[in-house]
TIRO-2110 file (N, C-alpha, C; in Angstrom, 1 decimal):
// TIRO-2110
82.0, 355.0, 87.1, N, 1, A
81.4, 353.8, 86.8, CA, 1, A
79.9, 353.9, 87.0, C, 1, A
79.2, 353.3, 86.1, N, 2, A
77.7, 353.4, 86.0, CA, 2, A
77.1, 352.5, 87.0, C, 2, A
76.0, 352.9, 87.7, N, 3, A
75.3, 352.0, 88.6, CA, 3, A
74.4, 351.1, 87.8, C, 3, A
74.5, 349.8, 88.1, N, 4, A
73.7, 348.8, 87.4, CA, 4, A
73.0, 347.9, 88.4, C, 4, A
72.0, 347.2, 87.9, N, 5, A
71.3, 346.1, 88.6, CA, 5, A
71.6, 344.9, 87.8, C, 5, A
71.9, 343.8, 88.6, N, 6, A
72.3, 342.5, 88.0, CA, 6, A
71.3, 341.4, 88.3, C, 6, A
71.2, 340.5, 87.4, N, 7, A
70.4, 339.3, 87.7, CA, 7, A
71.4, 338.1, 87.6, C, 7, A
70.9, 337.0, 88.2, N, 8, A
71.8, 335.8, 88.2, CA, 8, A
70.9, 334.6, 87.8, C, 8, A
71.4, 333.8, 86.9, N, 9, A
70.8, 332.5, 86.5, CA, 9, A
71.8, 331.4, 86.7, C, 9, A
71.2, 330.2, 87.0, N, 10, A
72.1, 329.0, 87.1, CA, 10, A
71.6, 328.0, 86.1, C, 10, A
72.6, 327.5, 85.3, N, 11, A
72.3, 326.5, 84.3, CA, 11, A
73.4, 325.4, 84.3, C, 11, A
73.1, 324.3, 83.6, N, 12, A
74.0, 323.2, 83.5, CA, 12, A
74.3, 322.9, 82.1, C, 12, A
75.5, 322.9, 81.7, N, 13, A
75.9, 322.6, 80.3, CA, 13, A
76.6, 321.2, 80.3, C, 13, A
76.6, 320.6, 79.1, N, 14, A
77.3, 319.3, 79.0, CA, 14, A
77.9, 319.2, 77.6, C, 14, A
78.9, 318.3, 77.5, N, 15, A
79.7, 318.1, 76.3, CA, 15, A
80.4, 316.8, 76.4, C, 15, A
80.4, 316.1, 75.2, N, 16, A
81.2, 314.9, 75.2, CA, 16, A
82.7, 315.1, 75.0, C, 16, A
83.1, 316.4, 74.7, N, 17, A
84.4, 316.7, 74.4, CA, 17, A
85.3, 317.2, 75.6, C, 17, A
84.8, 318.2, 76.4, N, 18, A
85.6, 318.7, 77.5, CA, 18, A
84.7, 319.6, 78.4, C, 18, A
85.3, 319.9, 79.5, N, 19, A
84.7, 320.9, 80.4, CA, 19, A
84.6, 322.3, 79.8, C, 19, A
85.6, 322.7, 79.1, N, 20, A
85.6, 324.0, 78.5, CA, 20, A
84.6, 324.1, 77.4, C, 20, A
84.4, 323.0, 76.6, N, 21, A
83.4, 323.0, 75.6, CA, 21, A
82.0, 323.0, 76.2, C, 21, A
81.8, 322.4, 77.4, N, 22, A
80.5, 322.4, 78.1, CA, 22, A
80.2, 323.9, 78.5, C, 22, A
81.2, 324.6, 79.0, N, 23, A
81.0, 326.0, 79.4, CA, 23, A
80.7, 326.8, 78.2, C, 23, A
81.4, 326.7, 77.1, N, 24, A
81.2, 327.5, 75.9, CA, 24, A
79.8, 327.3, 75.4, C, 24, A
79.4, 326.0, 75.3, N, 25, A
78.0, 325.7, 74.8, CA, 25, A
76.9, 326.3, 75.7, C, 25, A
77.1, 326.1, 77.0, N, 26, A
76.1, 326.6, 77.9, CA, 26, A
75.9, 328.1, 77.8, C, 26, A
77.0, 328.8, 77.8, N, 27, A
77.0, 330.3, 77.7, CA, 27, A
76.4, 330.7, 76.4, C, 27, A
76.8, 330.1, 75.3, N, 28, A
76.3, 330.5, 74.0, CA, 28, A
74.8, 330.2, 73.9, C, 28, A
74.3, 329.1, 74.4, N, 29, A
72.9, 328.8, 74.4, CA, 29, A
72.1, 329.8, 75.3, C, 29, A
72.6, 330.1, 76.5, N, 30, A
72.0, 331.0, 77.3, CA, 30, A
71.9, 332.4, 76.7, C, 30, A
72.9, 332.8, 75.9, N, 31, A
72.9, 334.1, 75.3, CA, 31, A
71.9, 334.3, 74.2, C, 31, A
71.3, 333.1, 73.7, N, 32, A
70.3, 333.2, 72.8, CA, 32, A
69.0, 333.7, 73.4, C, 32, A
68.8, 333.5, 74.7, N, 33, A
67.6, 333.9, 75.4, CA, 33, A
67.8, 335.0, 76.5, C, 33, A
69.0, 335.2, 76.9, N, 34, A
69.3, 336.2, 77.9, CA, 34, A
70.3, 337.2, 77.4, C, 34, A
69.9, 338.5, 77.4, N, 35, A
70.8, 339.5, 76.9, CA, 35, A
71.7, 340.0, 78.1, C, 35, A
72.8, 340.6, 77.7, N, 36, A
73.7, 341.3, 78.6, CA, 36, A
74.4, 340.4, 79.6, C, 36, A
74.7, 339.2, 79.2, N, 37, A
75.5, 338.3, 80.1, CA, 37, A
76.9, 339.0, 80.2, C, 37, A
77.3, 339.1, 81.5, N, 38, A
78.6, 339.8, 81.8, CA, 38, A
79.7, 338.9, 82.4, C, 38, A
79.3, 337.8, 83.1, N, 39, A
80.2, 336.9, 83.7, CA, 39, A
79.6, 335.6, 83.9, C, 39, A
80.5, 334.6, 84.2, N, 40, A
80.0, 333.3, 84.7, CA, 40, A
81.0, 332.8, 85.8, C, 40, A
80.4, 331.8, 86.5, N, 41, A
81.2, 331.2, 87.6, CA, 41, A
80.9, 329.7, 87.6, C, 41, A
81.9, 328.9, 87.6, N, 42, A
81.7, 327.4, 87.6, CA, 42, A
81.5, 327.0, 89.1, C, 42, A
80.3, 326.5, 89.4, N, 43, A
79.9, 326.1, 90.7, CA, 43, A
80.3, 324.7, 91.0, C, 43, A
80.2, 323.8, 89.9, N, 44, A
80.4, 322.4, 90.1, CA, 44, A
80.7, 321.8, 88.8, C, 44, A
81.6, 320.8, 88.8, N, 45, A
81.9, 320.0, 87.6, CA, 45, A
81.6, 318.5, 88.0, C, 45, A
81.1, 317.8, 87.0, N, 46, A
80.8, 316.4, 87.2, CA, 46, A
80.7, 315.8, 85.8, C, 46, A
80.4, 314.5, 85.8, N, 47, A
80.4, 313.9, 84.5, CA, 47, A
79.5, 312.6, 84.5, C, 47, A
79.4, 312.0, 83.4, N, 48, A
78.6, 310.8, 83.2, CA, 48, A
79.6, 309.7, 82.7, C, 48, A
79.6, 308.6, 83.4, N, 49, A
80.5, 307.5, 83.0, CA, 49, A
79.7, 306.4, 82.4, C, 49, A
80.2, 305.9, 81.3, N, 50, A
79.5, 304.8, 80.6, CA, 50, A
80.6, 303.8, 80.2, C, 50, A
80.4, 302.5, 80.6, N, 51, A
81.4, 301.4, 80.3, CA, 51, A
82.8, 301.8, 80.7, C, 51, A
82.9, 302.4, 81.9, N, 52, A
84.2, 302.7, 82.4, CA, 52, A
84.9, 303.9, 81.8, C, 52, A
84.2, 304.7, 81.0, N, 53, A
84.8, 305.8, 80.3, CA, 53, A
83.9, 307.0, 80.5, C, 53, A
84.5, 308.2, 80.5, N, 54, A
83.8, 309.4, 80.6, CA, 54, A
83.0, 309.6, 79.3, C, 54, A
81.7, 309.7, 79.4, N, 55, A
80.8, 309.9, 78.3, CA, 55, A
80.4, 311.4, 78.1, C, 55, A
80.2, 312.1, 79.2, N, 56, A
79.8, 313.5, 79.1, CA, 56, A
80.5, 314.2, 80.3, C, 56, A
80.9, 315.5, 80.0, N, 57, A
81.4, 316.4, 81.0, CA, 57, A
80.2, 317.3, 81.3, C, 57, A
80.0, 317.6, 82.6, N, 58, A
78.9, 318.5, 82.9, CA, 58, A
79.4, 319.7, 83.8, C, 58, A
78.9, 320.9, 83.6, N, 59, A
79.3, 322.0, 84.4, CA, 59, A
78.0, 322.7, 84.9, C, 59, A
78.0, 323.0, 86.2, N, 60, A
76.9, 323.8, 86.8, CA, 60, A
77.5, 325.2, 86.9, C, 60, A
76.9, 326.1, 86.2, N, 61, A
77.5, 327.5, 86.2, CA, 61, A
76.4, 328.5, 86.6, C, 61, A
76.9, 329.6, 87.1, N, 62, A
76.1, 330.8, 87.5, CA, 62, A
76.4, 331.8, 86.5, C, 62, A
75.4, 332.5, 85.9, N, 63, A
75.6, 333.6, 84.9, CA, 63, A
75.1, 334.9, 85.6, C, 63, A
75.9, 335.9, 85.4, N, 64, A
75.5, 337.2, 85.8, CA, 64, A
75.2, 338.1, 84.6, C, 64, A
74.2, 338.9, 84.7, N, 65, A
73.8, 339.7, 83.5, CA, 65, A
73.2, 341.0, 84.1, C, 65, A
73.4, 342.1, 83.3, N, 66, A
72.8, 343.4, 83.6, CA, 66, A
71.3, 343.4, 83.2, C, 66, A
70.5, 344.0, 84.1, N, 67, A
69.1, 344.2, 83.8, CA, 67, A
68.9, 345.6, 83.2, C, 67, A
68.3, 345.7, 82.1, N, 68, A
68.1, 347.0, 81.4, CA, 68, A
67.0, 347.8, 82.1, C, 68, A
67.1, 349.1, 82.0, N, 69, A
66.0, 349.9, 82.5, CA, 69, A
66.4, 350.5, 83.8, C, 69, A
END
């Protein structure tokens, strides 16, 4: 196994559809700016309620990535 150095970022994703969609969108958006993402961890789930209904699902996630060099 190769020795690596890892970085960690925390982000929040949201979706009107589902928690899973919020995760997928957050990771995809982060991958546009951060290379070598290797894993994620959901730290917190929450949502926004409007007129007695869930309007947005939100996920606070931690991303792990390898640092090059």
